[in-house]
N, C-alpha and C positions, 0 to 999 in steps of 0.2 A: 091705816094710820089716821088719827084724828088731827085736825088742823085748828089752830087758834087764829081766827080771823078778826079778833077784837082790835088788833093793831094792823091795819092794812099797810103793806110795805110802801114806803115813800117812793121807791124806785120801780113800782109795778108798771110794766108796759101795758098801756091801756088797750092794746090789741088782744090781750089775753083775758080769758074769763077765769074766775076762781075755780070753777068746776074743771076746766081744762088743766089747770095746775095740779089739782088733786088727782086727776086721772093719770098725769105723767108719773106720779109716785106709784100708781097701781100697775104700771107697765111691767110685765114679767121680765122684760129685758132691760129695765132701767139700770143705769150705771150710777152707783152712789160712791162718792169719793170723800175721803178725809184729806184735805189739802196738807201738803208737807211744808207749807209756808208757816213760819212762826207767828206771823200776823193773824192767820186764821185759826191756827191750833190753839192759841191762848184763849181765843174767844169761843172755842168749840163750835165752829161753823162747818157745815158740810155742803157738798155739791150734789145735785141730782140732775142727771140727764135722762129724760124719759119722753115718751110720745103719748099724746092724748088720744082719746078714742077716735077723734077726727083725723088723726095722723099728723098733728102738729108737734114738731120737736120743741121741747121746752127745757131751758137751762134754769136751774133754781139754786139759790144759796139759802140755806135754812139752818136753824138750830132746833134742837129737840131735848126734851127732858126724859125721853124714853116712852112717853105716852102721847104727847102732842108735838106737832111740828109747828114752828112759827116761821113763816116765809119772810126772808129779809129782802130778797131781790129775785125777780123772775123776768125772763125775756125769751123770745123765740131763739132757736139754735142759730149760731153763726156757722159758716161753711166748715171750719175746722171741727167744731163740735158735732156737726152732722156726720162728718167723715169718721170721727172717733166712735160715735154711737153705732154707725153702720158696720164698722170693722169689728166691734165687739159683738154685735148681733150676728154677723156672718160666722164668726168664730164659735159662738154658742150653738148655732144651728148646724154646723159642719159635723 
């Protein structure tokens, strides 16, 4: 997936590198979700939970036109997200 970094997200966690965010989308076990909240559905925003090549869990809110992704918000996993990701990973590997 290509990324549009022309507009850097205003909520970007400065502890994250842009490359790490991109790598989290390449994670073969990444979890991509379309939120069921009307607030996010109207604006066509998606969630990605993935791990970078260095093993850092990254939660990202993004939108896409099918060719490029524009990151709106990104930060390291919180405990619940890490648990959710690990549960999905364990299920996929079982």
